[in-house]
Structures are given as C-alpha cells and as structure tokens.
C-alpha positions in Angstrom: -18.6 89.8 75.3 -15.9 87.1 75.2 -16.7 83.4 75.9 -13.8 81.1 76.7 -15.0 77.7 75.6 -12.1 75.3 75.4 -8.3 75.2 75.3 -7.0 77.5 72.5 -10.5 78.7 71.6 -12.7 81.6 72.5 -15.7 83.4 71.0 -16.0 87.2 70.6 -19.2 88.7 69.1 -20.2 85.4 67.7 -16.9 84.7 65.9 -14.5 82.0 67.1 -10.8 82.9 67.7 -7.7 80.7 68.2 -5.4 81.6 71.1 -2.2 79.9 72.2 0.6 81.2 74.5 4.1 80.7 73.2 6.3 78.6 75.5 9.0 80.6 77.3 11.9 78.8 75.8 10.7 79.7 72.3 9.8 83.4 72.8 12.9 84.5 70.9 11.4 83.1 67.8 8.2 85.1 68.0 7.2 88.8 67.9 4.5 88.3 70.5 4.1 86.1 73.5 0.7 85.0 72.4 -0.7 83.8 69.0 -4.3 85.0 68.5 -6.3 85.3 65.3 -9.9 84.9 64.0 -11.0 81.5 62.7 -13.6 83.3 60.6 -16.4 80.9 61.6 -19.5 81.0 63.8 -19.7 77.2 63.9 -18.5 75.7 67.2 -17.7 72.3 65.7 -15.8 73.8 62.7 -13.9 76.0 65.1 -12.9 73.1 67.3 -11.6 71.1 64.3 -9.6 74.1 63.1 -8.3 74.8 66.6 -7.2 71.2 67.1 -5.4 71.2 63.7 -3.6 74.5 64.5 -2.6 73.3 67.9 -1.2 70.2 66.4 0.7 72.2 63.8 2.2 74.5 66.5 3.3 71.5 68.5 5.2 70.1 65.5 6.7 73.6 64.8 7.8 74.0 68.4 9.3 70.5 68.4 11.3 71.3 65.3 12.5 74.6 66.8 13.6 72.9 70.0 15.6 70.3 68.0 17.2 73.1 66.0 18.2 74.9 69.1 20.4 71.9 70.0 19.6 72.5 73.7 18.0 69.1 74.2 20.3 66.4 75.8 18.7 63.8 73.5 20.2 65.2 70.3 23.7 63.8 71.3 22.4 60.3 71.0 21.6 60.8 67.3 24.1 60.6 64.5 24.4 63.9 62.6 22.5 62.6 59.5 19.6 61.3 61.7 19.4 64.5 63.6 19.2 66.5 60.4 16.5 64.2 59.1 14.5 64.7 62.3 14.6 68.4 61.8 13.5 68.5 58.2 12.3 66.3 55.4 13.6 66.1 51.8 10.3 64.9 50.5 8.3 67.2 48.2 5.6 69.4 49.7 2.0 68.4 49.0 1.7 71.2 46.4 4.9 70.0 44.8 3.6 66.4 44.7 0.5 67.7 43.0 2.6 69.3 40.3 4.6 66.1 39.8 1.4 64.0 39.6 -0.4 66.3 37.1 2.7 66.7 34.9 2.8 62.9 34.3 -0.7 61.6 35.0 -2.6 64.7 33.9 -1.4 64.7 30.3 -4.3 64.6 27.8 -6.8 64.3 30.7 -9.8 66.6 30.8 -9.7 69.7 33.0 -12.0 68.1 35.5 -9.1 65.7 36.4 -6.7 68.5 37.3 -9.5 70.4 39.1 -10.2 67.3 41.3 -6.5 67.1 42.2 -6.2 70.8 42.9 -9.3 70.7 45.0 -8.1 67.8 47.2 -4.7 69.5 47.7 -6.4 72.8 48.7 -8.7 71.1 51.2 -5.7 69.4 52.8 -3.2 72.2 52.9 -5.7 74.8 54.1 -6.6 72.6 57.0 -3.3 71.2 58.2 -0.7 73.0 56.1 1.5 72.4 53.0 3.9 69.9 54.4 6.5 67.4 53.0 4.3 64.4 52.1 6.1 62.0 54.5 5.4 64.2 57.5 1.6 64.1 57.4 0.2 62.1 60.3 -2.9 60.0 60.9 -4.1 62.8 63.1 -4.0 65.1 60.0 -6.0 62.6 58.0 -8.6 62.3 60.7 -8.9 66.1 61.0 -9.4 66.2 57.2 -12.1 63.5 57.4 -13.9 65.3 60.2 -13.8 68.7 58.3 -15.4 67.0 55.3 -18.3 65.6 57.3 -18.7 68.9 59.1 -19.3 70.5 55.7 -21.9 68.0 54.9 -20.1 66.0 52.2 -21.4 62.5 51.6 -19.4 59.4 52.5 -18.8 58.7 48.8 -17.5 62.2 48.2 -15.1 62.0 51.2 -14.0 58.6 50.0 -13.2 60.0 46.5 -11.3 62.9 48.0 -9.1 60.6 50.1 -8.6 58.4 47.0 -7.3 61.4 45.1 -4.9 62.3 48.0 -3.6 58.8 48.2 -3.1 58.6 44.5 -1.0 61.8 44.5 1.1 60.7 47.5 1.6 57.1 46.2 2.6 58.2 42.7 5.0 60.9 44.0 6.5 58.4 46.5 7.4 56.0 43.7 8.6 58.8 41.4 11.1 60.2 43.9 12.0 57.0 45.6 10.5 57.4 49.1 9.4 54.7 51.4 5.7 53.8 51.5 3.5 56.5 53.1 0.3 55.2 54.8 -1.1 58.3 56.7 -4.2 58.5 54.5 -4.7 54.7 54.0 -7.4 52.9 55.9 -9.0 56.0 57.4 -12.3 55.1 58.9 -15.1 56.8 57.0 -18.0 55.3 58.9 -19.9 52.0 58.5 -21.0 51.0 55.0 -24.5 51.3 56.2 -24.0 54.8 57.6 -24.2 57.9 55.3 -24.7 55.7 52.3 -25.1 57.3 48.9 -28.6 58.5 48.0 -30.4 55.7 46.2 -31.1 56.7 42.7 -34.6 55.5 41.8 -35.6 54.7 38.3 -38.0 57.1 36.6 -41.4 55.5 35.9 -42.2 54.8 32.2 -45.2 57.2 32.1 -43.0 60.0 33.4 -40.3 59.2 30.8 -42.9 59.5 28.1 -44.2 62.9 29.5 -40.6 64.3 29.7 -39.9 63.2 26.1 -43.0 65.0 24.9 -41.8 68.2 26.7 -38.4 67.7 25.0 -39.9 67.6 21.6 -42.0 70.7 22.3 -39.0 72.8 23.6 -36.7 71.3 21.0 -33.3 72.8 22.0 -29.8 71.6 23.0 -30.7 70.9 26.6 -33.8 68.9 25.7 -31.9 66.9 23.1 -29.5 65.9 25.8 -32.3 64.7 28.0 -34.1 62.9 25.2 -30.9 61.2 24.1 -30.2 59.9 27.6 -33.8 58.9 28.2 -33.9 56.2 25.6 -30.2 55.0 25.7 -29.4 55.1 29.4 -26.0 56.6 28.6 -24.0 58.5 31.2 -24.2 62.3 31.0 -20.5 62.6 30.5 -20.6 60.1 27.6 -23.3 62.0 25.8 -21.9 65.5 26.1 -18.5 64.3 24.8 -19.9 62.9 21.6 -18.5 63.9 18.2 -20.5 63.9 15.0 -18.1 61.2 13.8 -19.3 58.9 16.5 -22.8 58.8 15.1 -24.1 56.6 12.3 -27.6 57.9 11.5 -28.1 56.3 8.0 -29.0 52.7 7.3 -31.3 50.2 9.0 -29.7 50.4 12.4 -28.8 53.9 13.5 -26.4 53.9 16.4 -23.5 55.5 18.3 -20.1 54.0 18.3 -19.1 55.2 21.8 -15.3 55.6 22.3 -12.9 57.7 24.3 -11.7 61.1 23.1 -8.9 63.4 24.2 -11.6 65.8 25.6 -13.6 63.0 27.3 -12.4 59.7 28.6 -14.8 56.9 29.4 -15.4 55.4 32.9 -14.2 51.9 32.1 -12.9 49.9 29.1 -16.3 48.3 29.0 -17.9 51.7 28.4 -16.7 51.5 24.8 -19.8 50.1 23.0 -22.4 50.3 20.3 -25.5 52.3 21.5 -28.5 51.8 19.3 -30.6 54.9 18.6 -34.3 54.4 18.8 -37.3 56.4 19.9 -36.6 59.8 21.4 -32.9 59.1 21.3 -32.9 58.9 17.5 -34.9 62.1 17.2 -32.5 63.9 19.6 -29.4 62.6 17.8 -30.7 63.8 14.5 -31.5 67.3 15.8 -28.2 67.7 17.5 -26.3 66.4 14.5 -28.0 68.8 12.1 -27.7 71.8 14.4 -24.1 71.8 15.5 -21.5 73.9 13.6 -18.6 72.0 15.0 -17.6 68.3 15.2 -18.8 68.3 18.8 -22.4 67.2 19.1 -23.1 69.4 22.1 -20.6 72.3 21.8 -22.3 74.2 24.6 -20.9 71.7 27.1 -17.8 70.1 25.4 -14.9 71.3 23.3 -11.3 70.5 22.6 -10.1 71.4 26.1 -12.9 70.4 28.5 -16.3 68.7 29.1 -18.5 70.6 31.5 -20.3 67.7 33.0 -21.1 69.4 36.3 -22.6 72.5 34.5 -24.7 70.3 32.2 -25.9 68.2 35.2 -27.0 71.3 37.1 -29.0 72.6 34.2 -30.6 69.3 33.3 -31.5 68.4 36.9 -33.0 71.9 37.5 -35.3 71.4 34.5 -36.2 67.8 35.4 -36.8 68.3 39.1 -40.5 69.4 39.0 -41.2 66.8 36.3 -39.9 63.6 38.0 -40.5 61.9 41.4 -38.5 63.1 44.4 -34.9 61.7 44.4 -34.8 61.2 40.6 -32.1 63.0 38.6 -30.7 62.8 35.0 -28.7 59.6 36.0 -32.0 57.9 36.9 -32.7 57.3 33.2 -29.7 54.9 33.4 -31.5 52.9 36.1 -34.7 53.0 34.1 -33.2 51.6 31.0 -31.9 48.6 32.9 -35.5 48.0 34.2 -36.9 48.4 30.7 -34.5 45.9 29.3 -35.5 43.4 32.1 -39.1 44.0 31.3 -38.6 42.6 27.8 -36.5 39.7 29.1 -33.3 41.0 27.5 -30.5 38.5 28.2 -28.2 40.0 31.0 -25.1 39.9 28.8 -26.7 41.9 26.1 -28.1 44.4 28.6 -24.5 44.7 30.0 -23.3 45.5 26.4 -26.0 48.0 25.8 -25.4 49.9 29.0 -21.6 49.5 29.3 -21.9 47.8 32.6 -19.2 45.4 33.8 -19.2 42.1 31.9 -19.5 38.9 34.0 -17.5 35.8 33.1 -14.3 35.1 31.2 -16.2 34.1 28.1 -17.4 37.7 27.7 -13.8 38.8 26.9 -13.6 36.5 23.8 -14.8 37.5 20.4 -15.9 40.9 19.1 -19.3 41.1 20.8 -22.8 41.2 19.5 -23.6 42.6 16.0 -25.4 45.9 15.8 -28.7 44.4 14.6 -29.0 42.2 17.7 -28.3 45.1 20.0 -30.6 47.3 18.1 -33.5 44.9 18.2 -33.3 44.4 21.9 -33.1 48.2 22.5 -36.1 48.7 20.2 -38.1 46.2 22.2 -37.3 47.9 25.5 -38.0 51.4 24.3 -41.2 50.7 22.4 -42.8 48.5 25.0 
C-alpha cells in the first residue's frame, strides 16, 4: 500500500520515499522525468525534514542549471563576471574547509578534536550536501538544527555542534580571504529554560564513602580512577591524561601538578593547578603510580596519540549507576567536592584554586598563588570531615 502524505513524500510498506518531478525545461539534464528514492526511515518527522532539505537542494540545482542554459532574459543585465559568480562559487567546499581547519588548528590536538570536526561536517553534508561554504543558507542551518533535535540531542550538544561548524567556516573564511559568512550564526536553539542540560546533583557524602570502600575492595585501574576523582573533584579528562611525572607522592604534602600535555589539553588556563592528594585519592594515586609500566598513569585510556575520555566515562558511569542516586554520574564528584569545601568554610578563592574553577577579580591574576601546604590543609579538612 502506498500513502501519499505531503508534497515530495510518500510511504510504501512503512518506509518513506522522496519523489519530485523534473521540470520540463530541464528534462534534457536528467535520465528520468521523475526523481524517486527511499529516505530509509520510518519516522514521519525525520522524513519531512529530509524531504524539505532535498527539495531545497533541487531548487538550487535547477536554478543553477537555468542560469547556465543562458535562456533567461535576466542574464543580459549582469556583467559577465557577476553572471559567472552567480553560477558557481570559488569558496572551498565544507569538506575542504574542514581539511584547512584541521591542518592548522588540529596540530598537536588530541584525536577527539578532529573527531568532533569530522562529525560536525558529516552531519551537515549528509543532510544538505557538501557545498561551497558561502552558499549555505539560513534554511540549511535551520534544517540541521531540526534534525539534531529530532535525533534527541540536548540543547547543549546542538549548541556545541553549531559552534564547531561556525569555527570551521569563520577560520576558513579568514584564511582564504572571503567575506563574512553568517548562515550559522544566531540560529535559534530554543529558550534558555527549554531543553536545559540535565542538572548534575552532587553525590551524598555517605554514598561517596561507600563507593570508596568498593574501590578499595576491587582495587583495579577503573576503581583507582573513581577513587582519585572522588576526593579531588578533578575532571575525568584531567585524570586519565596524567603522567607519572605529574605526581609528587613523597614528602609531607603529596599532590598533583596538573598541566597540559600534547596528548591531553586542559579546559582553561585556570585548570593548571596544584591538586592535593588526600584520602582515597592518595591511595588511588599510589596504586596507579606503582602499577603502570609506562609514563602514563592510566595507559588503558591515554597514550601518546589519544585520550579516550568517552570510553572511560561510559565504563565508570556503568559501574557507578547502581551505587549512586539517580542523575549522578562520575562528574558529580566534582560538584560534591565544591560542597565539601563549603562545609568546612574554605575561602572561595582557595576553593577555586583547588578545583580549577574560574578565578574572580583582577587580584587573583597577580602573584604565584597559594603554597601547596595551604591548599593541602584545606583539602584535607574537606575530605576528612
């Protein structure tokens, strides 16, 4: 049974198809008088988005073909150079822009950086085509946005994808000397109150203690990661990228000197910091340090070429899920450490230093910061409370 649902769209045996008749004046350019093919989806909404995108692409193609035919009386009003520019663009294709961007900006960046760029380009080109970057329209951008939300991506994820696309286009525009391109700027992604990111609740102290006991019992690389994060509040990517050289385990104040590496960059300049090692974090750091056969503290998840943050996150969260309240994940330990520092009345500027949070006030940018003993004492108070 065939259901005709909307222009250019019909359903056959549950699968949606795109259908568009070729205009008579352009039949010479096509092998058939009708363009029909499967959209390979059973979702009506997804099919409508794809059909609208394909119809838009066809309209642009047909307009170009008509200009090239030189049959239109309007062409005589354009100078030769303008007519040629109307027919084609000299700007790089989106895939070419990605290559330019990665060649310059991707140098010494982790593999996750290039993966994010390639993913954004693939999402765009599969939906609306691989076009010269100055020919994408706001309609293309809106179709991309709608397709992301149709797939269930969060507002934050969609925003990051658009940021990547804008970065690629803006950089390439400057590199090759094009005029500013704004097709993907200011795209409406919904109200700030709509589709907001899932609130990450802190993990209760009694749960943290219970998880730490389980970590000591299982005593392996995954559990060392959890324990190290639980009493430092470090970001997962910061921990898995640690080198043995970053650790100072001897002396009165064992700590991590957290800094960027070629295999793992840090989120912000303020992320470079001293991280005291107390409680379960000190135990985990010792175990990992004495077990690794390389300079990487967690070689299962980080090496010279990549840091597998996503893989580590999936493994850790799977293990944590039945042990922590609903909505809590590995990153929730970072929220917890802030609350634990508040509970011992740690001064906010010291708490910011300990967690690598943004520093408030111009005065925070003067001097070399707090000595390790001051940072250690406050972290010890928070962890042992």
